[in-house]
C-alpha positions in Angstrom: 22.5 -15.4 33.1 26.0 -15.1 30.1 24.5 -19.1 29.8 20.9 -17.8 29.0 21.4 -15.5 26.7 24.8 -18.1 25.0 21.0 -20.6 24.6 18.5 -18.0 23.4 21.3 -16.6 21.0 21.6 -19.8 19.6 17.5 -20.5 20.0 17.5 -17.8 16.8 20.2 -18.8 15.1 18.5 -22.4 15.3 15.2 -20.9 13.7 17.0 -18.0 11.9 18.7 -21.5 9.3 15.4 -23.0 9.9 13.6 -19.9 8.1 16.0 -19.8 5.8 15.3 -23.5 4.5 11.9 -23.0 4.9 11.3 -20.5 2.8 14.7 -19.2 1.0 12.7 -17.1 -1.7 11.4 -15.0 1.1 14.3 -14.7 3.7 16.3 -13.4 -0.1 14.4 -10.8 -1.1 14.4 -9.6 3.0 17.8 -9.6 2.8 18.0 -7.6 -0.7 15.3 -5.0 0.0 16.9 -4.4 3.2 20.9 -4.0 1.5 19.9 -2.4 -0.7 18.1 0.5 2.1 20.6 0.8 4.3 23.2 1.2 0.6 21.5 4.1 0.0 20.9 5.0 3.3 24.6 5.8 4.2 24.4 7.4 0.4 22.1 9.7 1.5 23.4 10.3 4.9 27.1 11.1 3.1 25.3 13.5 0.6 23.8 15.6 3.6 19.7 14.7 2.5 18.5 14.2 5.9 15.3 13.6 5.1 16.1 11.0 2.6 17.6 9.8 5.5 14.5 9.3 7.6 12.7 8.2 4.9 15.2 5.2 4.8 14.7 4.1 8.5 11.2 4.6 7.9 10.9 1.7 5.2 13.1 0.2 7.4 10.9 -0.3 10.4 8.0 -0.9 8.1 9.9 -4.3 6.7 9.7 -5.2 10.3 5.2 -4.9 10.5 5.3 -8.0 8.1 7.3 -10.4 10.4 6.5 -8.8 13.7 2.6 -9.7 12.6 3.6 -13.2 12.2 5.1 -13.8 16.0 3.0 -11.4 18.3 -0.5 -12.1 16.8 0.7 -15.9 15.4 -1.2 -15.5 12.0 0.6 -17.0 8.6 1.0 -14.0 6.0 0.9 -16.5 2.5 4.7 -15.2 1.1 3.3 -13.7 -2.4 1.6 -11.0 -0.5 4.3 -10.4 2.3 7.2 -10.6 -1.1 5.2 -8.1 -2.6 4.4 -5.6 0.4 8.2 -5.5 1.4 8.5 -4.9 -3.1 6.3 -1.9 -2.7 7.6 -0.6 0.5 10.5 -0.4 -1.1 8.6 1.1 -4.0 7.0 3.8 -2.2 9.9 5.1 -0.3 13.3 4.2 -2.1 12.0 4.4 -5.8 9.1 6.6 -5.6 9.8 8.9 -3.0 13.9 9.4 -3.3 14.2 8.2 -6.8 11.9 10.5 -7.7 9.8 7.6 -9.4 6.7 9.1 -9.1 7.9 12.2 -11.0 10.1 10.5 -13.1 7.8 7.3 -14.3 4.5 7.9 -16.1 1.7 6.0 -13.6 4.4 4.8 -11.0 1.8 6.4 -8.4 -1.0 5.2 -10.3 -0.2 1.5 -10.5 1.1 2.0 -6.2 -2.6 2.6 -5.8 -4.3 -0.2 -7.9 -1.9 -2.4 -6.3 -2.3 -0.6 -2.8 -6.8 -1.3 -3.1 -6.3 -5.1 -3.9 -4.0 -5.8 -0.9 -6.0 -3.8 1.3 -8.7 -5.7 0.2 -7.3 -9.0 0.5 -6.3 -7.8 4.2 -9.7 -6.8 4.9 -11.3 -10.1 3.3 -8.5 -12.2 6.1 -9.5 -10.0 9.0 -12.8 -11.5 8.2 -12.2 -14.8 7.2 -10.1 -14.9 9.9 -12.9 -14.0 12.6 -15.6 -16.4 10.4 -13.0 -19.5 11.4 -12.1 -18.7 14.6 -15.6 -17.9 16.3 -19.0 -20.7 16.2 -20.6 -17.7 17.3 -20.1 -15.5 13.9 -20.3 -16.5 10.1 -20.6 -13.7 7.6 -21.8 -15.0 4.6 -20.0 -14.4 0.9 -21.3 -11.2 0.4 -20.8 -9.6 3.6 -17.2 -10.6 4.0 -16.4 -8.9 0.1 -18.3 -5.8 1.1 -16.6 -5.0 4.2 -13.1 -6.1 2.5 -14.8 -3.5 -0.2 -14.9 -1.4 2.6 -11.4 -1.7 4.5 -9.7 -1.0 1.6 -11.8 2.1 0.8 -11.4 3.3 4.1 -7.3 2.8 3.8 -7.3 4.1 0.8 -9.2 7.6 1.9 -7.5 7.7 5.0 -4.1 7.8 3.5 -5.5 10.4 0.8 -6.0 12.7 4.1 -3.1 11.9 5.3 -1.8 13.7 1.8 -3.3 16.8 2.4 -2.2 17.4 6.1 1.3 16.5 4.8 1.1 19.2 2.0 -1.0 21.5 4.2 0.6 21.4 7.3 4.1 20.9 7.0 4.2 22.2 2.6 4.9 19.9 1.2 3.8 18.2 -2.5 2.9 14.4 -1.5 -0.7 15.1 -4.3 0.8 16.2 -6.6 -0.8 18.4 -9.4 -1.8 18.2 -12.6 -1.8 20.2 -15.5 -5.1 21.6 -17.1 -6.1 23.6 -20.1 -9.4 24.5 -19.2 -11.1 26.4 -15.8 -15.1 25.7 -15.7 -15.9 28.0 -12.0 -18.1 29.6 -10.7 -15.6 32.0 -8.9 -15.5 34.3 -12.3 -19.3 35.0 -12.8 -20.4 38.2 -12.1 -22.8 39.2 -9.3 -21.8 36.1 -7.4 -24.3 34.6 -9.6 -24.4 30.6 -9.2 -23.8 29.9 -12.9 -20.3 28.4 -14.6 -18.0 29.8 -16.3 -15.7 28.5 -18.4 -12.3 29.1 -20.5 -11.3 27.3 -22.7 -7.7 26.3 -24.2 -5.1 27.5 -21.4 -1.5 27.5 -22.2 0.2 29.3 -19.5 -0.5 31.1 -16.5 1.2 33.7 -14.6 2.2 34.4 -10.7 2.6 37.9 -9.6 3.5 39.0 -13.4 5.7 35.5 -14.2 4.3 33.3 -16.7 4.8 29.4 -15.2 5.8 27.6 -18.8 3.7 24.9 -17.6 1.8 25.1 -21.0 -1.6 25.0 -19.3 -3.1 25.8 -15.5 -1.9 23.9 -12.6 -4.4 22.0 -10.7 -3.7 21.8 -6.7 -4.4 17.9 -6.4 -7.5 17.7 -6.3 -7.2 15.4 -9.4 -4.5 12.7 -8.1 -6.5 12.6 -5.2 -10.0 10.7 -7.4 -7.6 9.4 -9.2 -5.7 7.7 -6.6 -9.4 6.8 -5.1 -10.0 5.8 -8.5 -7.6 3.2 -9.1 -8.7 2.3 -5.0 -11.3 0.8 -5.6 -10.9 -0.7 -9.0 -8.5 -2.6 -6.5 -11.3 -3.0 -4.2 -13.7 -4.5 -6.1 -11.1 -6.1 -8.2 -10.1 -8.5 -4.7 -13.3 -8.6 -3.4 -15.3 -10.6 -6.8 -12.9 -13.1 -7.0 -13.2 -13.4 -3.7 -16.8 -13.6 -3.0 -17.0 -16.8 -5.8 -14.1 -18.6 -4.1 -16.1 -17.7 -1.1 -19.8 -19.3 -2.7 -17.3 -22.6 -3.8 -17.7 -21.9 -7.6 -13.8 -21.4 -7.1 -11.0 -23.5 -7.0 -8.9 -19.7 -5.3 -5.5 -21.5 -6.4 -5.0 -17.0 -7.2 -7.3 -15.6 -4.1 -5.8 -18.0 -1.7 -2.0 -16.9 -2.0 -3.7 -13.4 -0.5 -5.6 -14.5 2.4 -4.3 -14.4 6.0 -4.6 -18.1 8.6 -3.9 -18.8 12.1 -1.1 -20.2 12.9 -3.3 -23.1 14.3 -5.7 -23.2 12.3 -7.0 -26.9 11.3 -9.5 -26.3 9.5 -6.0 -24.4 7.2 -3.7 -26.6 7.5 -5.9 -29.5 5.9 -7.1 -27.3 2.9 -3.7 -27.0 2.4 -2.5 -30.6 2.0 -5.4 -31.5 0.0 -4.4 -28.8 -2.8 -0.8 -29.6 -3.0 
């Protein structure tokens, strides 16, 4: 038994060395990101910030998912896509949540949602592309591949907004960041329950229980943030689907698009395409 365990360990070490030699950039990024998360985890544990400790553990779990998918489902994830994904995990969990970049850095949330829309569209594109390659009966035309890509990305974005609302509602978090506005347009203030919009302009402050909040306007509770997130997810989804369409139609060589398309590891056609493009 001990000999078998030693043999398995030697095999894993050998595979790790081969991976480092074959993909030095990806391996380095993985190592540095995980090391940074562990350092932050220790710091937060010493500071007794247990919510942040859980966030670090969550990030470490997420970082294992790309490699797990590759090994379990025999899927080849392009290095560019994998590096961006693991960097985004770090940007969200560590920089965004723990280091408060979501509130300190203007546009941080918008940038991540835009990129997420782009990447999830690439994943949706890859799913159908792999099905087209592996099935002799199923072959969707380019338009429907890209339509699925777009719809898949928008579904993921919508489900995430449901998750944010649920977390805020049930666990009293503030994932849907609030927006300060200077005007209100509502029928709730119309006399005699009339369906007539009442406009209130130039709001400079709002008081709650007689205490002014000092925000410089009215505090919108999450709606503007949600709609902005969905809008930029839409933008990212459309962008990738647009380029993917021309790639499938053969009007583009797809040097950029290919960097985000997952393939079956035993896909001979994919390997031939890579060989021809070198």
